[in-house]
N, C-alpha and C positions, 0 to 999 in steps of 0.2 A: 347415247344420251338424247333425251327428247328435245324437240325444238323449243318448248316452253322453258326447259331448264337452261338452254343456251341463252335465251333472252334474259332469264334471271341473272345468269352470270355476267352478261353484258351490262345490265343495269347496276349490278353490284360493283363491277369494275369502274363504271362511270361515277358511281357514288364515291368510291375510294379516291378516284382522281379529282373529284370536286372538293372533298373535305381535306385532302392533304396532297402535296406535290409528290410526284413519283421520284425514284432515285435520280433521274436525270434532271429533275428540277422543273418539269413541265406540268402545268395545270391542264388536265386533259379536256376539260370542257371548253377551253379556249383554243382556237386553231393555232398551231405552232407556226404555220407558214401562211403565205398569202399577202395580199396588198395591205391589209391592216397592220401586219407586223412591220413590213417595209416602210409604210407611211409613218408609223410611230417612231421608229428608229431614225429615219431620215429627217423628219421634221424636228425631232429633239436635237439631233446633231447639228442641223443647219442653224437652228435658233441659238444654240449654245455658241456656235462659231461666231455668229453676229453679235451675241452678247459680250463676248470677249473684246471685240473691237469697240463696242459702245462703252464698255467699262474703261478701256484704255483711253478713249477720247475724253471721258469725264474726268479721269484722274490727271491726264496731261494738261487739259485746259484749266483745271483747278490749280495745278502748280504754276501755270503761266500767269493766271490772275494774281496769285500771291506774290510771285516774283516781280511782276510789273508794279504792283501796288507798293511793295516794300522798297525796292531799289530806287524807283523813280521818285518816291516821296522823300527820300533822304538826300537827293542830289538836285541841284539846279545848274543852269548854264548861263554864263554871261558872254554875249556875242559883241565883239568890238569891230565896228565897221567905220573906217575913217580914211581920209586921203593918205597917200603913201608917206608924205612927210610928217604926218601927225599920228599915225597908228601906233608907233612904238611908244611915244610919249603917253598917249591915252591908255595903252595897255598897262604901262607901269603905274599910272594913276589908279586904274581900276584895281590892280593888285594891292596897292596901299590901302585903298578904301576897304577892300574885303578883309584885309588883315586886322583892321581896327573896328570891324563891325561885330558887335556882340552876337553870339549864337552861331557863328560860322567856325567850324572845326578845321577846315582845310580849304585852300584855294590853289588850284594847279592849272597852269596853262598847258593845253594839249600840244605836244610836239607835232611836227609835220608828219612823221610816219603814222601817228594815230589819226590825224585828220585825213590823211590819204586813205586809210582803211575805212573811215566813215563814208568817204565819197566813192569807194570802190563799187558798191552795188549799182550806182547810177552812171559812173564814168568809166568803169572797168579798172583793171590793175594798172600800176605805174602812172598814176595821175600826177601831172606836173604841178604840184601845189604851189610851188614858188612862182610859177608863171601865171597863175590864175588870181583874180581878185577875191581870194577866199578870206573871210573875216577871221580874226583871232578868236579862238574859243577857250574859255576858262571854265573849268569844272569846279563847282563849289559843293562841298559836303557840309551840311548843317549839323550842328551839335544836337544833343538830345533835347535841350530846351527850345531849339528853333530860333528863328530870327524874324524881324519885321520886314517882310518882303516889300511892302509899299514904301516904307521909309528908305530902304536901300535903293529902290528904284528911283525915288526922287533925288537922293544924294548923287547917284551915278549920272542922272540927267544934268545936274548942275556942274559936276566936276569933270565928267567925260561924256560929252554930248553924243558920241558915237557908240556908247555902250548900251546894250539892251539886256535886261534881266528876263530870262525865260525859266519859269518854275515848272514847266511841262504840264501844267494843269489843263491846258486846252486840249491836248491830245492824249494825256495819260488816262483821264476818266473814260473816254470812249473806248480805249483799248481794254481797260479792265472790265468795263461793262460788256463788251463783246465776248471776252473770255468767259465771264460768268454765264452769259447766255448760252455759249457753246457747252459749258458744263451742264447746264439745265437741260439742254437738248439731248445730251448723252444719257442723262438719267431718265428722261421721258422715253427715249428709245428703248431703254432696258424694260420699262413698264410695258411698252407696246409689244416687245418681243415675248415677254412673259404671257401677255394676254393671247397673242397669236399661238404660242405653244399650247396653252390650255385649250384653245378652240380646236386645234388640229388633233390633239389627243382625244378630246371629247368626241369629235366626228369619227375617229378610228374606232373608239370603244363602242359607239352606237352602231356602227356598221358591223362589227364583230358580233354583237349581241343580236342584231336583227338577223344575221345569217344563221344564228344558232337558236332561233325561236323554237323549233321543234324539240331540241335538246332541253331547253329550259322548261318546256311544258312537261316533258317526261320526268325531269328531276323533281318537279313539283308533285307529280303523281306519286313518287316514291318517298315523299316527305321532306324534301329539301326546302329550307327557308330562303326567302329572298336575300337576306343578308349573307347567307352562306354562298349562294350563287354569285352575288356581287363581289364577294371577297376573292373568288377565283379570278374574275376579270381584273379586279384592282391589282392583285398580286402580279399578274402577267404584264399588264400594261405599265405598271410602275417600274417593273424591271426593265422593260424595253426603253422607257423614257430615260432611266438612269444610265443605261448602256449607251444610248445615242448621245446623251448630253456629255458623258465622260469623253467619248471619242471626239465630239465637236470642240470641247474645251481644250483638249490636248492639241488638236490641229490649230485652233485659234491662237493658243499661247506660242506654238512654234512659229506661226506666221508673224506674230508681233515681235518675237525675238529676232526674226530674220530681217526686220525693217532696218534701214540704214541708221547709224548713230547720228547724234545731233550735229557733229561737225561736218558730216557729209550731206545730210538732208537739208541743212540750213537752219537758221535760228528760229524761223516761224514754227517749225514742227516741235521745237523744244523737247526733243527726245520722246516722241509719241510712243507710249507703251507703259511699262511698269518699272518701278525702281525699288530696289531693296525689298523690304517686307511687302511692298505692293504686289509682288508676284503671288502672294497667298490669296489675294482677293478673287482671282478667277476660279480658284478651287471651290468657292462657294456656289458656283453656277450649277454643277451637277447635283448638289444637295438641294438647291432651290427647284431645279427641274424635277427631281424625284418627288418633292412635296407637291409641286403643281400637278404632276402626273397622277399622284395618289388622289388629290382632291377632285381633279377633273373626271377621272375614271369612276370614282365612287359616286359622284353626282350623276353622271351619265347612266351608270349601271342601275342605280336605284330608280331613276326616272323611267328608263326603258322597262324595268321589271314591273312598275306600276301600270304600264300601258299594255304589256303582253299578258294576256289572261287566257 
């Protein structure tokens, strides 16, 4: 066979590899190995791994804000501080006042074991509550219609001077605001991760096309359209992005699952992770990564093809 015929066969094989994948699923115009393939798979996997944690943070802080807002809004505390010979009498007076106040569903004095548990984070276990000048704490649960806090505060001041009504407003709002800001930070992190993934895939696609500039020129000589050439690159890099994102998402979900539960990690973490149907949310990450890979590679390929003449 003549040399010209061999060249014709090579060009024909290249054309077939461009227009459709081979049985192994590889688009021959795109290099199957090299730093571009490794960069695409690694960056997609790493970004998906980080996206899982950003999503877990956003969901956990959202639950935290809702819990603090709902639970603390329904309960208030009355603190009774008085001399030892008066504290029992004033506590009984406060309980009577609360029972006759419209809008209060329940009033309960916290027993010593519960007070000891509240003080444990600061003083450690086995706090001698009975030996300390700890005020009496009364937990008040308001009814659906609510009550007049200012009127109750004035009534307590007149009948039990040592009683102080605390409706948690001073410290509830900053906590809820902080939790909402953390949730917003998690969502912003997801957007930044998506943008970084698109940038990395774009750079990898441009590098691969620049390395195959001669192949692109030959394909144009035999009649290949730019959209056909771009499709081969888009197909390959989208597949790489999907593969890397799927692996990174699975690793991220496994890492979140391995986190200590709420009772071991402490109340602040509030069970950082996913709960119930929330475990389905990370499964959207590979889908979004595939869409990002497709859009970024298509844009990069068409841009490079306009420049390579």
